[in-house]
C-alpha positions as CSV (number, residue, x, y, z in Angstrom):
1,M,116.9,120.8,95.4
2,L,115.8,117.5,96.8
3,T,118.5,115.4,98.8
4,L,118.9,112.0,97.5
5,A,117.0,110.4,100.4
6,A,114.2,112.6,99.5
7,R,113.4,110.6,96.0
8,P,111.1,107.8,96.1
9,W,113.7,105.4,94.1
10,V,115.5,105.3,97.1
11,R,112.8,105.4,99.7
12,V,110.9,102.3,98.2
13,P,113.8,99.9,97.9
14,L,114.9,100.8,101.3
15,V,111.3,100.2,103.1
16,T,111.0,97.1,101.1
17,V,114.5,95.6,102.3
18,V,113.6,96.5,105.9
19,A,110.2,94.7,105.3
20,L,111.7,91.8,103.7
21,A,114.0,91.5,106.9
22,V,111.0,91.8,109.3
23,Q,109.2,89.2,107.2
24,L,111.9,86.6,107.0
25,S,113.0,86.8,110.7
26,L,110.0,87.6,112.7
27,F,106.8,86.6,110.9
28,T,108.2,83.5,109.5
29,D,108.8,82.3,113.2
30,M,105.2,83.5,114.2
31,R,102.8,80.9,112.9
32,P,99.3,81.5,114.5
33,F,97.2,78.4,113.3
34,D,100.2,77.4,111.0
35,A,99.8,80.3,108.7
36,I,102.4,82.9,108.1
37,A,101.4,86.7,107.9
38,D,102.6,88.5,104.7
39,V,103.9,92.0,105.5
40,M,105.1,92.1,101.9
41,L,101.5,91.8,100.8
42,L,101.0,94.8,103.2
43,L,103.3,97.1,101.3
44,V,102.0,96.2,97.8
45,L,98.3,96.8,98.9
46,A,99.4,100.1,100.7
47,S,101.5,101.5,97.9
48,G,98.3,101.0,95.1
49,M,96.1,102.7,97.8
50,V,98.4,105.4,98.4
51,A,99.9,106.2,94.9
52,G,97.3,104.6,92.6
53,P,97.0,101.8,90.0
54,R,100.2,102.5,87.9
55,D,102.4,102.9,91.1
56,G,100.9,100.1,92.9
57,A,101.8,97.7,90.0
58,L,105.4,99.1,89.7
59,C,105.8,98.8,93.4
60,G,104.1,95.3,93.3
61,F,106.2,94.0,90.9
62,F,109.5,95.2,92.5
63,I,108.3,94.1,96.1
64,G,107.2,90.8,94.5
65,F,110.5,90.4,92.7
66,V,112.6,90.9,95.5
67,Y,110.5,88.3,97.7
68,D,110.9,86.0,94.9
69,L,114.6,85.8,95.3
70,M,114.0,84.3,99.0
71,L,111.1,82.3,98.5
72,R,111.0,78.4,97.1
73,T,108.0,79.1,94.8
74,P,108.2,79.4,90.9
75,F,110.3,82.4,90.3
76,G,108.1,85.3,89.1
77,L,105.1,84.0,90.8
78,S,105.2,86.8,93.6
79,A,106.3,89.4,91.2
80,L,103.2,88.7,88.8
81,S,100.9,88.4,91.4
82,Y,101.8,91.5,93.5
83,A,101.9,93.5,90.3
84,L,98.1,92.5,89.7
85,I,97.1,93.3,93.5
86,G,98.9,96.2,93.5
87,Y,97.1,97.4,90.5
88,A,93.6,96.6,91.8
89,A,94.6,98.2,95.0
90,G,94.9,101.4,93.2
91,Y,91.4,101.4,92.2
92,L,90.6,101.4,95.9
93,Q,92.7,104.6,96.6
94,A,89.5,106.7,96.3
95,V,87.6,104.9,98.9
96,V,90.5,104.6,101.3
97,S,91.4,108.0,101.3
98,S,88.0,109.6,101.9
99,A,87.3,106.9,104.4
100,P,87.3,107.0,108.3
101,W,90.6,105.5,109.5
102,W,88.7,102.1,110.8
103,I,87.3,101.6,107.3
104,G,90.7,101.8,105.5
105,M,91.7,98.8,108.0
106,L,88.7,97.0,107.1
107,I,89.7,97.4,103.5
108,M,93.0,96.4,103.9
109,G,91.9,93.2,105.6
110,A,89.6,92.0,103.1
111,A,91.7,92.9,100.4
112,S,94.7,90.9,102.2
113,A,92.4,88.1,102.1
114,V,91.2,88.2,98.7
115,S,95.0,88.8,97.4
116,V,96.2,85.5,99.3
117,F,93.4,83.7,97.2
118,V,94.6,85.3,94.0
119,Y,98.2,84.5,94.8
120,A,97.3,80.8,95.5
121,T,95.1,80.7,92.3
122,I,97.6,81.9,90.2
123,G,100.4,80.0,91.5
124,T,98.1,76.8,90.7
125,V,98.0,78.0,87.1
126,F,101.9,78.2,87.2
127,G,102.5,74.6,88.6
128,L,102.4,75.4,92.4
129,R,101.2,72.1,94.0
130,D,98.6,72.1,96.5
131,A,98.2,75.8,97.0
132,V,94.5,75.8,96.8
133,N,92.9,73.7,99.5
134,L,91.1,73.9,103.0
135,H,93.9,75.4,104.7
136,L,94.2,78.4,102.5
137,V,91.0,79.8,104.3
138,T,92.8,79.7,107.6
139,V,95.8,81.4,105.9
140,M,93.3,83.9,104.2
141,L,92.0,84.8,108.0
142,V,95.2,84.9,109.4
143,V,97.0,87.2,106.7
144,G,93.6,89.4,106.7
145,A,93.5,90.0,110.5
146,V,97.3,90.8,110.8
147,N,97.4,93.0,107.6
148,M,94.2,94.7,109.0
149,L,96.1,95.4,112.6
150,L,99.1,96.7,110.5
151,A,97.2,98.7,107.7
152,I,97.5,102.3,109.5
153,P,101.5,101.8,109.7
154,G,101.7,100.1,106.5
155,L,99.6,103.1,104.6
156,W,101.6,105.6,106.6
157,V,105.0,104.2,105.6
158,Q,104.1,103.6,102.1
159,R,103.0,107.5,101.6
160,W,106.3,108.4,103.2
161,A,108.2,106.1,100.9
162,L,106.0,107.3,97.7
163,L,104.9,110.6,98.3
164,G,107.2,111.8,100.8
165,G,104.3,112.4,103.3
166,E,102.3,114.4,101.1
167,R,98.6,113.5,101.0
168,S,97.4,112.7,97.5
């Protein structure tokens, strides 16, 4: 019999709340090149890469919904964008699981940069003004670089949260 803490529906919200606290306290204050790193996006990408498209989309929606509660963007924008991003990241699962660790880091960084563009594009469709501009390139580079550096811990945390430490 599994204990309550051994269930993913307990671990994923726990990881999400801790990551949200880190995002809103630490990463909001650190602004290299006037861009904010996105740890929540890292969790979404890692969940898709660890557990596949379906679970990536579910985690992306949940993480985005929780993040939307704290943002001033149109409500549901993060939930929608992160669900799509988590689903797409699920298709990178086979590449990341069979590649050397440094390839996984590069893939996570590139996927993060592309995801920032996807978020801004969807935001523009739903009325977010000035989301796509020249500064977006800087944001893409900063988020991609930070998430590339945090890729291995992010994958490890989501593997623990979703699979209980098992390799899929």
